[in-house]
Each structure stands twice: as C-alpha cells, then as structure tokens.
C-alpha positions as CSV (number, residue, x, y, z in Angstrom):
1,M,25.2,61.3,74.9
2,K,28.5,62.9,74.1
3,D,26.8,65.6,72.0
4,I,24.4,66.4,74.8
5,V,27.3,66.7,77.3
6,K,29.2,68.9,74.9
7,H,26.3,71.2,74.1
8,L,25.3,71.5,77.8
9,G,28.7,73.1,78.5
10,Y,28.0,75.8,76.0
11,V,24.5,76.3,77.4
12,L,26.1,76.7,80.8
13,L,28.4,79.4,79.4
14,V,25.5,81.3,78.1
15,L,23.6,81.0,81.4
16,A,26.7,82.2,83.2
17,V,26.8,85.3,81.1
18,G,23.1,85.9,81.8
19,A,23.6,85.4,85.5
20,V,26.5,87.9,85.6
21,L,24.3,90.5,83.8
22,A,21.4,89.8,86.2
23,A,23.7,90.4,89.1
24,Y,25.2,93.6,88.0
25,V,22.9,95.4,85.6
26,G,21.3,98.4,87.3
27,R,24.0,98.5,90.0
28,L,26.8,100.0,88.0
29,D,26.2,103.6,89.0
30,N,27.9,103.4,92.4
31,P,30.2,106.3,93.3
32,F,34.0,106.3,92.7
33,L,36.0,104.6,95.4
34,I,39.3,105.3,97.3
35,D,42.0,105.3,94.5
36,D,39.5,106.3,91.9
37,R,39.9,109.9,93.0
38,Q,43.6,109.9,92.2
39,T,43.3,107.7,89.1
40,I,40.2,109.3,87.5
41,Q,38.6,112.2,89.3
42,E,41.8,114.2,89.9
43,S,43.9,112.7,87.1
44,T,45.3,114.7,84.3
45,E,46.8,111.7,82.5
46,I,43.5,110.2,81.4
47,E,42.5,113.3,79.6
48,S,44.4,112.1,76.6
49,V,45.5,108.7,75.4
50,A,49.0,110.0,74.8
51,S,49.5,111.1,78.4
52,A,47.8,107.9,79.7
53,L,50.7,105.9,78.1
54,F,53.0,107.4,80.7
55,P,51.1,107.3,84.1
56,E,52.5,109.4,86.9
57,R,54.7,107.7,89.5
58,D,53.2,106.6,92.8
59,T,49.7,106.2,91.4
60,P,47.7,103.0,91.2
61,V,48.3,102.8,87.4
62,A,52.0,103.8,87.5
63,G,53.9,101.4,85.3
64,R,50.6,100.0,83.9
65,P,49.9,101.8,80.7
66,V,47.4,99.3,79.3
67,P,44.7,99.9,82.0
68,S,45.6,103.6,82.1
69,V,44.9,103.9,78.3
70,S,41.6,102.1,78.8
71,L,40.6,104.6,81.4
72,A,41.5,107.4,79.1
73,I,39.2,105.9,76.4
74,D,36.4,105.8,79.0
75,H,37.2,109.5,79.8
76,A,37.0,110.5,76.2
77,R,33.6,109.0,75.7
78,A,32.0,109.6,79.1
79,G,34.0,112.2,81.1
80,K,33.9,111.4,84.8
81,D,30.7,109.4,84.9
82,P,31.3,106.4,87.2
83,E,28.8,104.2,85.5
84,A,30.7,104.3,82.2
85,Y,33.9,103.0,83.9
86,H,32.0,100.2,85.7
87,R,30.3,99.2,82.4
88,T,33.7,98.7,80.9
89,N,34.9,96.7,83.9
90,L,31.8,94.5,83.5
91,G,32.7,94.1,79.8
92,F,36.2,92.9,80.7
93,H,34.7,90.5,83.2
94,L,32.4,89.0,80.5
95,A,35.4,88.7,78.1
96,N,37.3,86.9,80.9
97,T,34.3,84.6,81.5
98,L,34.7,83.4,77.8
99,L,38.5,83.1,78.2
100,V,38.1,81.0,81.4
101,F,35.8,78.6,79.5
102,L,38.1,78.4,76.5
103,L,41.2,77.8,78.7
104,L,39.5,75.1,80.8
105,V,38.2,73.3,77.7
106,H,41.7,73.4,76.0
107,L,43.4,72.1,79.2
108,A,40.9,69.4,79.8
109,R,41.4,68.0,76.2
110,L,45.2,67.9,76.4
111,P,46.9,64.4,76.0
112,K,47.7,63.7,79.7
113,S,44.3,64.7,81.0
114,T,42.2,61.7,82.0
115,A,40.0,60.1,79.4
116,W,36.9,61.0,81.4
117,L,37.9,64.6,81.6
118,R,38.6,64.8,77.9
119,E,35.1,63.4,77.2
120,H,33.4,65.8,79.7
121,A,35.6,68.8,79.0
122,T,32.9,71.3,78.0
123,L,30.5,70.2,80.7
124,V,33.1,70.6,83.5
125,A,34.4,73.9,82.0
126,G,30.8,75.2,81.8
127,W,30.0,74.5,85.4
128,A,33.4,75.9,86.6
129,T,33.0,79.0,84.5
130,A,29.5,79.6,85.9
131,L,30.7,79.2,89.5
132,W,33.6,81.5,88.9
133,A,31.8,84.2,86.9
134,V,29.0,85.0,89.5
135,H,31.1,84.7,92.6
136,P,30.7,87.7,95.0
137,L,34.5,88.0,95.4
138,H,34.4,89.8,92.1
139,V,32.2,92.7,93.1
140,E,35.1,94.8,94.2
141,T,37.0,94.2,90.9
142,I,34.0,95.3,88.8
143,L,32.6,98.2,90.9
144,Y,35.9,99.7,91.8
145,A,37.0,101.5,88.6
146,T,40.7,101.6,89.3
147,Q,40.7,97.8,89.4
148,R,40.8,97.9,85.6
149,T,44.4,96.9,86.4
150,E,43.3,93.5,87.7
151,L,40.8,93.0,84.9
152,C,43.3,93.9,82.1
153,F,46.0,91.7,83.7
154,A,43.5,88.8,83.9
155,T,42.3,89.3,80.3
156,F,45.7,89.3,78.7
157,S,47.1,86.6,81.0
158,L,44.2,84.3,80.2
159,A,44.6,85.1,76.5
160,T,48.3,84.3,76.7
161,L,47.6,80.9,78.3
162,V,44.8,80.1,75.8
163,C,47.2,80.8,72.9
164,V,50.0,78.8,74.4
165,A,47.7,75.9,75.1
166,R,46.4,76.0,71.5
167,S,50.0,76.1,70.2
168,W,50.7,72.8,71.9
169,S,48.3,71.0,69.6
170,D,48.2,73.5,66.7
171,A,51.5,74.1,65.0
172,R,50.5,77.3,63.3
173,R,52.8,80.2,64.3
174,R,50.0,82.6,64.8
175,W,49.2,81.2,68.3
176,I,52.8,81.8,69.4
177,V,52.8,85.4,68.0
178,L,49.4,86.1,69.8
179,A,50.8,84.6,73.0
180,A,53.8,86.9,72.8
181,V,51.7,90.0,72.2
182,S,49.1,89.3,74.9
183,G,51.9,88.4,77.3
184,V,53.5,91.9,76.9
185,L,50.0,93.5,77.4
186,A,49.5,91.4,80.5
187,A,52.9,92.6,81.8
188,L,52.0,96.2,81.1
189,S,48.7,95.8,83.0
190,K,50.1,94.4,86.3
191,E,53.5,93.0,87.4
192,T,51.9,89.8,88.7
193,A,52.0,88.7,85.0
194,V,55.5,87.5,85.7
195,V,54.0,84.2,86.9
196,V,52.3,83.4,83.6
197,P,55.3,81.7,82.0
198,A,55.7,79.5,85.1
199,L,52.1,78.6,85.0
200,A,52.3,77.7,81.4
201,L,55.3,75.4,82.1
202,V,53.5,73.7,85.0
203,L,50.5,73.0,82.7
204,D,52.7,71.8,79.9
205,R,54.6,69.4,82.2
206,A,51.5,68.0,83.8
207,L,49.2,67.8,80.8
208,V,51.4,67.5,77.7
209,S,55.1,66.8,78.0
210,G,55.5,64.8,81.2
211,S,58.6,66.7,82.5
212,F,59.9,70.2,82.7
213,R,62.9,69.3,80.6
214,A,60.7,67.8,77.9
215,A,58.4,70.8,78.0
216,L,61.2,73.2,77.5
217,S,62.7,71.1,74.7
218,R,59.4,70.4,72.8
219,H,58.0,73.9,73.1
220,R,61.1,76.1,73.1
221,A,59.4,78.6,70.7
222,Q,56.5,79.1,73.1
223,Y,58.7,79.9,76.0
224,L,61.0,82.1,74.0
225,A,57.8,84.0,73.0
226,L,57.1,84.7,76.7
227,V,60.6,86.2,77.3
228,P,59.3,89.7,76.3
229,L,56.7,89.4,79.0
230,V,59.3,88.7,81.7
231,L,61.5,91.5,80.4
232,A,58.6,94.0,80.4
233,V,57.9,93.1,84.1
234,V,61.6,93.5,85.0
235,G,61.6,96.9,83.3
236,V,58.6,98.1,85.2
237,V,59.9,96.8,88.5
238,L,63.3,98.4,88.0
239,S,61.6,101.7,87.4
240,D,60.1,101.5,90.9
241,P,56.8,103.1,89.9
242,R,55.1,102.8,93.3
243,A,58.0,103.4,95.8
244,D,55.7,105.1,98.3
245,S,53.5,102.0,98.8
246,V,55.5,98.9,97.9
247,E,58.4,97.4,99.9
248,W,60.4,94.4,98.8
249,F,59.8,92.0,101.7
250,S,58.5,92.9,105.1
251,L,58.2,90.4,107.9
252,D,55.2,92.2,109.4
253,Y,53.5,92.1,106.0
254,L,54.2,88.4,105.6
255,L,52.7,87.7,109.0
256,T,49.5,89.5,108.0
257,Q,49.2,87.2,105.0
258,G,48.9,84.3,107.5
259,V,45.5,85.7,108.4
260,V,44.5,87.4,105.1
261,V,45.0,84.5,102.7
262,W,43.1,82.1,104.9
263,H,40.3,84.6,104.9
264,Y,40.4,84.6,101.1
265,F,39.9,80.9,101.2
266,L,37.0,81.1,103.6
267,L,35.3,83.6,101.4
268,V,35.6,81.2,98.4
269,V,33.3,78.7,100.1
270,W,31.3,81.1,102.3
271,P,31.3,84.6,100.9
272,E,29.6,86.4,103.8
273,E,32.2,88.4,105.6
274,L,33.3,90.3,102.5
275,I,35.7,93.2,103.2
276,A,35.8,96.3,101.0
277,S,39.2,97.4,102.3
278,Y,41.7,95.5,104.4
279,G,43.5,98.7,104.9
280,F,47.1,99.7,105.8
281,L,49.7,97.5,107.4
282,V,49.4,97.2,111.2
283,P,52.8,95.8,112.5
284,G,52.8,93.1,115.0
285,A,53.2,89.3,115.5
286,S,49.9,88.0,117.0
287,T,49.3,84.4,117.7
288,A,46.8,84.2,114.8
289,R,49.3,85.7,112.4
290,V,52.1,83.3,113.3
291,V,49.9,80.2,113.3
292,G,48.3,81.2,110.0
293,L,51.7,81.8,108.4
294,V,53.0,78.4,109.6
295,A,49.8,76.7,108.3
296,L,50.2,78.6,105.0
297,T,53.9,77.5,104.7
298,C,52.8,73.9,105.3
299,L,50.2,74.3,102.6
300,A,52.8,75.6,100.1
301,A,55.1,72.7,101.0
302,A,52.3,70.2,100.4
303,G,51.6,72.0,97.1
304,L,55.3,71.6,96.0
305,W,55.1,67.9,97.0
306,L,52.0,67.4,94.9
307,L,53.6,69.2,92.0
308,A,56.6,66.9,92.1
309,R,54.8,63.6,92.7
310,R,51.2,64.2,91.4
311,P,51.6,66.8,88.6
312,R,48.0,67.0,87.7
313,A,46.9,67.5,91.3
314,G,49.8,70.0,91.7
315,I,48.3,72.3,89.1
316,F,45.7,73.5,91.7
317,A,48.4,74.5,94.3
318,A,50.6,76.1,91.6
319,W,47.7,78.1,90.2
320,V,46.4,79.4,93.5
321,L,49.6,80.0,95.4
322,G,51.5,81.1,92.3
323,L,49.1,83.9,91.5
324,L,48.8,85.0,95.1
325,A,52.6,84.8,95.7
326,P,53.7,88.2,94.3
327,T,51.3,90.3,96.4
328,S,51.1,87.9,99.4
329,S,54.8,87.3,100.1
330,F,57.8,89.3,98.8
331,A,56.0,92.4,97.4
332,A,54.8,94.1,100.6
333,I,52.0,96.5,99.7
334,H,51.8,98.3,103.1
335,T,48.9,100.6,102.0
336,E,46.7,97.6,101.3
337,V,47.5,94.3,103.1
338,G,44.7,92.4,101.4
339,A,42.1,92.8,98.7
340,A,39.4,90.5,97.4
341,R,40.4,91.2,93.8
342,R,43.6,89.2,94.4
343,M,41.5,86.1,94.2
344,Y,40.1,87.0,90.8
345,L,42.2,84.5,88.9
346,P,43.1,82.0,91.8
347,L,39.3,81.4,92.2
348,I,39.3,79.6,88.8
349,A,41.1,76.6,90.4
350,F,38.6,76.3,93.2
351,A,35.7,76.5,90.7
352,F,37.2,73.9,88.5
353,V,37.8,71.4,91.4
354,A,34.2,71.9,92.6
355,A,32.8,71.3,89.1
356,W,35.1,68.3,88.4
357,G,34.4,66.8,91.8
358,A,30.6,67.1,91.5
359,A,30.7,65.6,88.0
360,R,32.9,62.7,89.0
361,L,30.7,61.8,91.9
362,A,27.5,61.9,89.8
363,R,27.9,58.5,88.1
364,T,24.2,57.5,87.6
365,P,21.5,59.4,85.6
366,G,19.7,60.1,88.9
367,A,22.8,61.4,90.6
368,R,23.6,63.6,87.6
369,R,20.2,65.2,87.8
370,V,20.7,65.8,91.5
371,A,24.2,67.3,90.9
372,A,22.8,69.5,88.1
373,G,20.1,70.8,90.4
374,L,22.4,71.4,93.3
375,G,24.9,73.2,90.9
376,A,22.1,75.4,89.6
377,I,21.1,76.3,93.2
378,V,24.7,77.2,94.1
379,V,25.1,79.4,91.0
380,V,21.8,81.2,91.7
381,A,22.8,81.6,95.4
382,L,26.2,83.1,94.4
383,A,24.6,85.4,91.9
384,T,22.0,86.5,94.5
385,R,24.8,87.2,97.1
386,T,26.6,89.1,94.4
387,R,23.5,91.2,93.7
388,V,23.1,91.9,97.4
389,R,26.8,92.9,97.7
390,T,26.5,95.4,94.9
391,A,23.9,97.3,96.9
392,D,26.6,97.9,99.6
393,Y,28.6,99.9,97.1
394,Q,25.8,102.4,96.4
395,D,26.3,104.2,99.8
396,L,30.0,104.6,100.6
397,I,29.3,106.0,104.1
398,S,27.4,102.8,105.0
399,L,30.1,100.7,103.3
400,W,33.0,102.2,105.2
401,R,31.1,102.0,108.5
402,M,30.2,98.3,107.9
403,T,33.8,97.6,107.0
404,L,35.1,99.4,110.1
405,E,33.0,97.1,112.2
406,Q,34.8,94.2,110.6
407,Y,38.3,95.7,110.8
408,P,38.2,98.4,113.6
409,E,42.0,98.8,113.6
410,N,41.9,99.9,109.9
411,Y,42.8,103.6,110.3
412,G,42.7,104.0,106.5
413,L,38.9,103.3,106.6
414,D,38.5,106.1,109.2
415,F,40.1,108.5,106.8
416,D,37.9,107.2,103.9
417,L,34.8,107.6,106.0
418,A,35.9,111.1,107.1
419,T,36.3,112.1,103.4
420,E,32.8,110.8,102.5
421,L,31.2,112.5,105.6
422,R,32.9,115.8,104.7
423,L,31.6,115.6,101.1
424,A,28.1,114.8,102.5
425,G,28.3,118.0,104.7
426,D,28.6,116.1,108.0
427,T,31.4,118.1,109.5
428,D,31.1,116.8,113.0
429,G,31.1,113.2,111.8
430,A,34.1,113.9,109.6
431,I,36.1,115.5,112.4
432,A,35.3,112.5,114.7
433,S,36.5,110.0,112.0
434,Y,39.7,112.1,111.3
435,R,40.4,112.0,115.1
436,N,40.0,108.2,115.1
437,A,42.5,107.9,112.2
438,V,45.0,110.1,114.0
439,A,44.6,108.2,117.3
440,K,45.2,104.9,115.5
441,L,48.2,106.3,113.5
442,P,49.7,109.5,114.9
443,V,52.0,109.9,111.8
444,Y,49.0,109.8,109.4
445,K,49.7,113.1,107.6
446,E,46.6,113.0,105.3
447,A,44.4,112.7,108.4
448,H,46.2,115.5,110.2
449,T,45.7,117.7,107.1
450,G,42.0,116.9,106.8
451,L,41.4,117.3,110.5
452,G,43.4,120.5,110.7
453,A,41.5,122.1,107.8
454,L,38.1,121.2,109.2
455,L,38.9,122.4,112.7
456,F,40.3,125.7,111.4
457,E,37.1,126.2,109.4
458,R,35.0,125.5,112.5
459,G,36.8,128.1,114.5
460,S,39.1,125.9,116.5
461,R,42.1,127.6,115.0
462,D,44.8,126.8,117.6
463,E,44.0,123.0,117.4
464,G,43.5,123.1,113.7
465,L,46.8,124.9,113.2
466,A,48.6,122.3,115.4
467,H,47.4,119.5,113.2
468,L,48.3,121.3,110.0
469,E,51.8,122.0,111.4
470,R,52.1,118.3,112.3
471,A,51.2,117.3,108.7
472,F,53.9,119.8,107.5
473,E,56.5,118.1,109.8
474,L,55.6,114.8,108.4
475,N,55.8,116.0,104.7
476,N,57.0,119.5,103.9
477,R,56.7,119.0,100.2
478,D,53.1,118.0,99.7
479,A,51.0,120.5,97.7
480,E,47.8,120.1,99.7
481,I,49.6,120.5,103.1
482,L,51.4,123.6,101.9
483,N,48.2,125.1,100.5
484,N,46.2,124.4,103.7
485,L,48.9,125.6,106.1
486,G,49.6,128.7,104.0
487,A,45.9,129.6,103.8
488,A,45.6,129.1,107.6
489,Y,48.4,131.5,108.3
490,G,47.0,134.0,105.8
491,M,43.6,133.9,107.7
492,L,45.5,134.5,110.9
493,G,47.2,137.6,109.4
494,R,50.6,136.1,109.7
495,M,51.5,137.0,106.1
496,E,55.3,136.5,106.3
497,R,54.8,132.8,107.2
498,A,52.0,132.4,104.7
499,E,54.2,133.9,101.9
500,A,57.1,131.6,102.8
501,L,54.8,128.6,102.5
502,F,53.3,129.6,99.2
503,L,56.7,130.4,97.8
504,R,57.7,126.9,98.7
505,Y,54.6,125.6,97.0
506,V,55.4,127.5,93.8
507,E,59.0,126.3,93.9
508,L,58.1,122.6,94.3
509,H,54.9,122.6,92.2
510,P,55.4,125.3,89.6
511,T,52.8,124.0,87.2
512,L,49.9,124.0,89.7
513,P,47.8,127.2,89.9
514,Q,46.6,126.9,93.5
515,G,49.9,128.0,95.0
516,R,50.1,131.0,92.8
517,I,46.6,132.1,93.8
518,G,47.5,131.7,97.5
519,L,50.6,133.8,96.9
520,A,48.6,136.4,95.0
521,Q,46.2,136.7,98.0
522,V,49.2,137.3,100.3
523,Y,50.5,140.0,98.0
524,L,47.1,141.7,97.9
525,S,47.0,141.6,101.7
526,T,50.4,143.3,101.8
527,N,49.6,146.0,99.2
528,R,51.6,144.5,96.4
529,R,49.0,144.7,93.7
530,E,51.3,144.3,90.6
531,A,53.0,141.3,92.1
532,A,49.6,139.7,92.8
533,I,48.4,140.4,89.2
534,E,51.6,138.7,87.8
535,E,51.0,135.6,90.0
536,L,47.4,135.4,88.9
537,R,48.4,135.6,85.2
538,R,50.9,132.8,85.8
539,A,48.2,130.8,87.4
540,I,45.9,131.2,84.4
541,A,48.8,130.2,82.1
542,S,49.3,127.0,84.1
543,P,49.5,123.8,82.0
544,A,47.9,121.8,84.8
545,A,44.7,119.9,83.9
546,G,42.0,118.3,86.0
547,E,38.9,119.6,87.7
548,E,40.6,121.2,90.6
549,A,43.2,123.0,88.4
550,R,40.4,124.2,86.1
551,A,38.4,125.5,89.0
552,A,41.5,127.3,90.4
553,I,42.3,128.9,87.0
554,E,38.7,130.1,86.7
555,R,39.0,131.6,90.2
556,A,42.2,133.4,89.1
557,K,40.4,134.9,86.2
558,Q,37.6,136.2,88.4
559,M,40.2,137.8,90.8
560,L,41.9,139.5,87.8
561,R,38.6,140.9,86.6
562,A,37.9,142.2,90.1
563,L,41.2,143.9,90.0
564,G,40.4,145.4,86.6
565,A,43.4,143.7,85.1
566,S,41.9,141.0,82.9
C-alpha cells in the first residue's frame, strides 16, 4: 500500500504537468500587456545581455537583473514575438511545479511532521501541486511577459527552500552552497525574496528543531548562507530603483489592502471575478476598507498566536501573510494596488491544506475513492477555468472593457483601453477613454498627452493644445510630452515656442533622435538649412536603440536625402 501511495504522488505530478500544458498550449500568442511596452517593445536594455544586467531606473525590471537577462535571452532568439516570451514564462511555471512538489515532499518527511503525513508525503504533495499548478490565478503571471520577475523570484526562492530543507537531513555542503547561490538570484529577481530566510526559520522551528534558538544554533551555516540574499535585497532597496511608483508606507494604500487581500482569498476558492489590473491607488477610507483592514489585522494576530502555540499550524499563516506582507503593507505600490500574481507562492499553502484535509478525512477505501474522484473533478474544473481565462487575454480591448466593468474607478484601465483603441484605429473610442481617465484623475499627465495629441490630429487644435500644455505643466521633462507639444506648436506656425521646446528636449534627452528631428524641422521652416542638416546628422549618429529610435533615425536619413545632403 505504501508503494502505491508513493507512486500515485508522482503520477499526480505528471498529470499536473499535463493539465498545465492542456490549459495553456495554443493560447500563448496573446499580445503584450501594459508594462510589456516599456520592458520589451520599447526597451533598449534587452537588446543585449550586457545592458540587461543594468536595467534602467523606474522600469518594472529596475534592480532585477535576473529576469531582465532572461528577457534579453528571449529577445536574442525571437525578437519581439510575444509568444516566445510567454513560452518561457510557461517553462518557468513548469519548473516551479516540480519545485513545489519537491519542497512539499521534503517538508512532509521532516522529523516533527506527523507520522501519517510522513507516510503519505508524496500523495499529499502530488494533489497539492496539481491544485496549485492549474489554478486560474496564475494566468496573469504566465501571459503577462513582464511578470518574469514573479516567476524568477518564485523559481529561485523555491530552489533556496528546497536546498535548505535538504541540508537539514543531508550534511553535504553542496546544499548550503546551492541555497546561497539561489538565494542571491531570488533577491536579484524581486525584493520580496527578503522573506525567504524568515520562512526557512519558521519551517525549521516547526518541523525540525522545535524552537527558534535551537534552529539558529543547529543550522547556523544554513542561515549564514542566506545572509548574502538579505544584503542583496538591502542593496537593491537602498538604490531606490522604482522611486516613481513605490512609497514606503501609505495609510491609503494599507486601507486598500483590506479589500484587495480578501479578494485574493475569495479567488482562491472561487476564481470567477478575476481582475487583470487593480489599477492605481484611489485614496479614501471607505467602510469596506476599514472593516477589511481590521479583519486582516485580526487574521494576522491569530496567525502569530498559532505560530507561537501551534507551530505546525502557524506555518500556513506565516507562509501566506509573510509572502504577501512586502507588497500588501509597508511597500506601497501606488501604480498597482493589487495583482493576482502576488498570490503565486502564497497559493501553495491553500493547496496543501486542501489536499491534506481531503486525504485525512478519507479514512476508508471507499472514502478515498470518492476523495480521489472529487479531487480530479476540482483539478479539471480549475484547468478548464484557466483555459477559459486565457481566451480573455487574446483581445486586449475586450479584456480592459471587462475589467473596467469590475473596477469602474480604475482610471489606469481607461488609459490602457484608450491606447489599444488608438492602435486599432478607433480614434473616437480612444478620445472617449482618454477623457474618462482625465475626468477620474485630472493630474494624469499621460492621459492629457494622449488626448491632446489625438484631438490635435482631429482638428480640435485649441482643446488639444490645452491638454498638451496641461501635461507639460505636470511634467516639463518628459520626452513624449516635449515632442508632442513642440510638434503642435510647429504645426500652428509658432516656431519660436516650438524651437524652445525641442531645444529643451535635446538638452534633457541628448541621445534620443526624435527631438533633433523636430528641431531640424523647425530650422527648415525658418530657412536655416545648414543647422537642420547638422541636427539630422546628429540624430542619425544617435546611440539610442529600440524600434522607435530606429524608425526616427531612418526618417532622418530620408530627410537628409531629400535635402541632397546624405
């Protein structure tokens, strides 16, 4: 019987992999999403591995060279093909599926686990892994290429914990060395890795050593090996790589988590109201937010009590709340108050409890057959829901409209919808969505820029210019704002103002060719042919990379040829 139980766990692992493939294969060609434009489509860093090691500040991969390099490798082999990036994401997820299984098996076999759990380790791990791997909450993580950050962080965090767990029963030094290496890679994937040593200590105390003091004493080498991980995270945080989007503690943000985190938990058991983007921070202290935060605080207090009095039961609370804590408490990400991917690793605890509980209740052969049948139904249902959810990502216009129905106050979604409508040629729809974004957030400079440019193109020049000027008031250093406003004044024949704007562009962004082309056009309009030729030559010599820069350089070459100066 023991051999059957053991082998069934491995069978379940194989079936989990098959279910994941069935859910995603054929659905990996969805378009790039939100941050993918900045991280991949318009990125110059990923055009070489060397530059990817030092991602630009205030980008989604800033301070995260590991996922940045992986994106550069994808770019080297497939250019800007979205499917290639999503295939790699799926590959990481499959690797994580194996690591989840290995981690759960190792933990279940540790000395202070129950005798029953040690005997049924692979069976429980197999069911838990299957439930976790096919869950619809993971769709965003896999089909949103930039979330390579989450996947890399998960891969190396799980690998670190697997190596640490192995080192508790296997004295060979290689496990400690591998834990140290994978720990640093986790830290250079996402700063949330800072919780990994604490999770290892909680697991050690509950399942091996019996107390925190004994754990630190018996396994000093393991915890010293994780010090570089902590130092790497500290170094990244001190460099403040995403200052434009992250604030260290915000009461408004904390209040939103009182609603968002409970929504995560609801989606675990009933993954129907999945949200593609929770959007930007909307300040305010509604009753729902206050009550939710109080309830969440009580849950955290109960978790601490369990950790102190019932260490094995406390693992659940420590795992879930510990992994959510960095992005759901003190690190306020005001450009994204929630994200399904933040449940990527916390979901493991829910899946394990479900698998363990079902297995414990099924005490007779008949009950075990019923439990197995119900488990299979749940896994198939989750995989089917995942498959259905992947279809939503094939049409971004429909996706953003559907998400706006769920979160109508989300002004960021209005902007994303406007962008997709503009690319699809629906100018009227794009203008309406930009207007909605500006109405919801009057200081939304990107929406003012997009709206102003479209209105100007449509002939509503006074209104368009007003929005472009408003964007300039909000940020007078942004390259796109300077370019659009300068071009608008040039079209109006107000060359002195246009020249001043393009000169400012060139001063602030000397390596970008677009500003020099705009300045050359002003010079041509004011009969300064030689000065225009000089600016076009400088534009062609620009070191900037990326599709937009290359298109601008080609345009400069065409202008030079037309002037007979090539």
